[in-house]
C-alpha positions in Angstrom: 113.7 105.9 109.2 116.7 103.2 107.4 116.2 101.9 104.1 116.6 98.6 105.7 113.6 98.6 107.8 111.6 99.5 104.8 113.6 96.3 103.3 112.3 94.5 106.2 108.3 96.3 105.6 108.5 95.8 102.1 109.1 91.5 103.0 106.6 91.0 105.6 103.6 93.2 103.7 104.6 90.3 100.9 103.9 87.9 103.2 101.0 89.4 104.5 99.7 89.6 100.9 100.6 86.0 99.5 99.3 84.1 103.0 95.6 84.0 102.6 95.9 83.6 99.1 97.7 80.3 99.3 96.5 79.3 102.6 92.6 79.6 101.4 93.3 76.4 99.6 94.3 73.8 102.2 91.9 73.2 104.3 93.1 74.7 107.7 93.8 78.1 106.4 90.5 78.4 105.3 89.5 80.7 108.1 92.6 83.1 107.2 91.4 83.5 104.3 87.3 84.5 105.1 88.8 86.5 108.0 91.1 88.8 105.5 88.3 88.6 102.6 85.7 89.4 105.6 87.8 92.2 106.5 88.1 93.7 103.2 88.5 92.1 99.7 90.2 94.6 98.4 93.0 93.6 101.8 95.8 91.3 100.5 95.9 93.5 97.1 96.6 97.2 99.5 99.2 95.4 101.4 100.4 94.1 98.3 100.9 97.4 97.0 102.2 99.5 100.4 105.1 95.9 100.1 106.1 97.6 96.6 105.9 100.9 97.7 108.6 100.2 101.0 110.2 98.0 98.1 111.1 101.0 95.9 112.2 102.7 99.0 114.5 100.3 100.4 118.2 98.6 100.3 119.9 99.2 96.8 121.1 96.3 94.5 119.8 93.1 94.5 116.8 93.0 97.9 115.8 96.3 95.9 115.1 94.6 92.3 114.3 91.5 94.3 111.8 92.5 96.8 110.0 94.9 94.1 109.9 91.3 91.8 108.1 89.7 94.5 105.5 92.3 95.3 104.5 92.6 92.0 103.8 89.6 91.9 101.8 89.6 95.1 100.1 92.5 93.3 99.0 90.6 89.8 97.9 86.9 91.7 95.5 89.8 93.5 94.5 91.6 91.2 93.5 88.9 88.9 91.7 86.8 92.2 90.1 90.1 92.7 89.0 90.5 89.2 87.3 86.7 89.5 86.0 87.7 91.9 83.8 90.5 90.9 84.0 89.7 87.8 83.6 85.7 86.9 80.7 85.5 89.5 77.9 87.9 88.5 74.7 85.7 86.8 74.1 86.2 83.9 
């Protein structure tokens, strides 16, 4: 596969990582958020890691740096929400 395809996959996986989390904040996106979480709680995190890996093999230069940084942001956002969901909602 070419480096261009890796960059496109990285950008697509970033959208798959962030869109359900951001759409969960809206009234119409709650269905998307619950559908993704019903498949797996870790799915946005998995998409973020795959996007980071594809971004590392993508086009060199500013595109590569941008894709790696946005995917790291998506991983951090997913990880934060995952930690809050797992540890924050426990009964004392």
